[in-house]
C-alpha positions, 0 to 999 in steps of 0.5 A, a space after each residue: 224549877 219550871 222544868 221540874 213542874 213541867 215534868 210533873 204535869 206531863 207525868 200527871 197528864 199521862 197517868 190521867 189519860 192512862 186511867 181514862 183508857 182503862 175506865 172505858 166501857 166496852 166498845 160499841 157493837 158493830 151494826 148488823 145492818 149492811 148497805 150494799 154498794 154497786 161494787 159489791 153486787 158480784 160478791 159470793 152468794 151461798 147457802 148456810 145450814 143452821 148447825 154450821 152457823 152455830 159452829 161458826 159462833 162456837 169457834 169464834 167464842 172459843 178463840 176469843 177466850 184463848 187469844 187476843 187476835 182477831 180471826 180473819 177469813 182466807 179466800 172463799 172456795 165455792 162448792 156448789 151452793 156451799 162455801 169453804 174457808 179457813 179462819 186464821 188469827 193474826 198471831 204471828 208466832 202460833 196462829 190458830 187456824 180453823 177449817 169451816 164450811 157453810 154446810 155439814 157433811 153427809 155420811 157419803 161425804 157430800 154436803 147436806 145443802 148440795 144434796 137438797 138443792 141439787 134436784 131443784 136447781 138441776 131442773 132449771 139447768 136442763 135444756 127444754 127437751 130433757 126438762 120435758 122428759 123429766 116432767 112427763 115422767 112424773 106427770 101421771 103420779 102428780 096428776 093422780 095425787 092432785 085429783 085425789 086431794 081435790 076430791 077429798 077437799 070437795 067431800 070435806 067441804 060438802 060435809 061442812 054444811 048442814 043442808 048439803 044442798 050447796 057449797 060456798 066458794 071464793 076464787 082469785 086469779 094469779 097471773 104470770 106477770 102484771 101486763 099481758 101475762 102468758 098464763 094464769 092460775 085460777 084457784 077456788 077455795 072452800 069457805 068452810 074448810 079453806 082447802 083448794 077445791 079446784 085449780 085451773 091453769 089457763 094459757 094463751 093457747 086457750 085464749 090469746 087475751 090475758 084479761 079473759 083468762 080468769 073468766 075462762 078458768 072460772 067457767 072451767 071450775 063451774 063445769 067441774 062442779 056440775 060434773 061432780 053434781 055440786 051446786 055453788 050457792 055463794 061465790 065471792 071474788 075480787 070484783 071481776 066484772 066478767 065473772 059478775 055477769 057470768 054468775 048472774 046470767 048463766 048460773 044460779 049462784 049468789 054473786 058476792 064481791 070481796 069487801 076488802 078491795 071495795 073498802 080500800 078503793 073507798 079509802 083511796 077516794 077519801 085520801 084525795 078529798 082529805 088532803 092536797 095542795 094549798 091552792 085547791 083547799 076548799 075546792 077539791 079537798 077539805 081539812 075537816 075531812 083530814 081525820 076521817 079516812 080510817 073512821 069512814 072505812 070502819 063505818 063502811 065495814 060496819 054498814 056491810 055487816 050490820 045494816 042497810 048499806 046504802 041508807 047507813 052509808 049516807 048516815 056517815 055524813 050526818 054522824 060527822 055533822 054531829 047529827 045522830 038521829 038515824 045512828 044505830 041504837 047500840 052505838 055510843 053516840 045514841 046511848 051516851 048522853 055525854 057523848 062528844 065527837 072525837 073527830 072534827 065536826 063537819 060544818 063546811 058545805 064543801 066538805 059535806 058535798 065532797 064526802 057525799 060524792 065520795 060515798 055515792 061514787 063508791 062501788 059499795 054504794 052503787 052495787 050494794 047487792 054484790 056486798 050484802 053478805 060481807 064476804 072476803 077472799 082472804 084465804 085465796 089471796 093468802 094461798 096465792 101469796 104462798 105460791 108466788 115464789 114459784 117460777 112464773 
């Protein structure tokens, strides 16, 4: 009797487990995130075309409908920047085999990717003599195209102003690398058209000191403008002190510095006085300033664009002390009779002193004349970011 009960229980358990297996949902998808290990750094790296990628997906989907076995790749055969392989399933009787490459073919039976990449990669593989020969061969045509482009851009920039008396520019330097750069590209972009008006390449053959490259390039740009009989009315850059001095003393241009960099420095100073180790709390930082890093930065931006910077920047302290007598008439703290501060009200003298010192020590306060127009160098910074992938 016990043996019969045992056999029945085993049969029930077996049936129950079988049903559970049948009712399981779809398997979890494999994560697309792959973390590389040190042992994997020597794996093959290749290019893949969009059409070849789609074809691989189509083949995998078709095979999944026809066969229950998984596809596996044989060894990868590298052909230039393309790989070729066979996809084979694990069916021992009638295995499916597909030939796949990461690039489609051209009518000449060459790989599309290899034909596109050959020109660029061959230049990198040429020795110095042959590379110089290739560049010299095309130098004249490239220079002519460049001159035509910047001449057209300059005319378009001039035509964008009603008085046709002067133009406004922004400039920035892109160094070959961070320290002791071998060369520097100084770019000037028009404020209205956002097109490149002039690009100067400065190397150590022109000046052995890398830190002076930006000024050398800027002086050349001004000389180019004089030769074209174009006056620069406003020049904005990211606060290079030598350029500040040059524009003030040797040109009639109104010098302006980029507001983003000065506000970024202000935020850095605010972070130092709004947080820190516990032992220095109430000395070098205060908790009452912990929620005011971004608000102060916003307040500084507003001061630059709307009012007397120095006066209104000192009003930041009174505003966060909940004193609004000097705040703008248009601000909510003046118009709303039921206004309540959303930030911690400053009541600690240490917090007030730290905030005042941060404001007084900022470039935007000490050199307010360099930020009166609220200009930035966003477009020239973006231009440098676009070309940073090119060889340095």
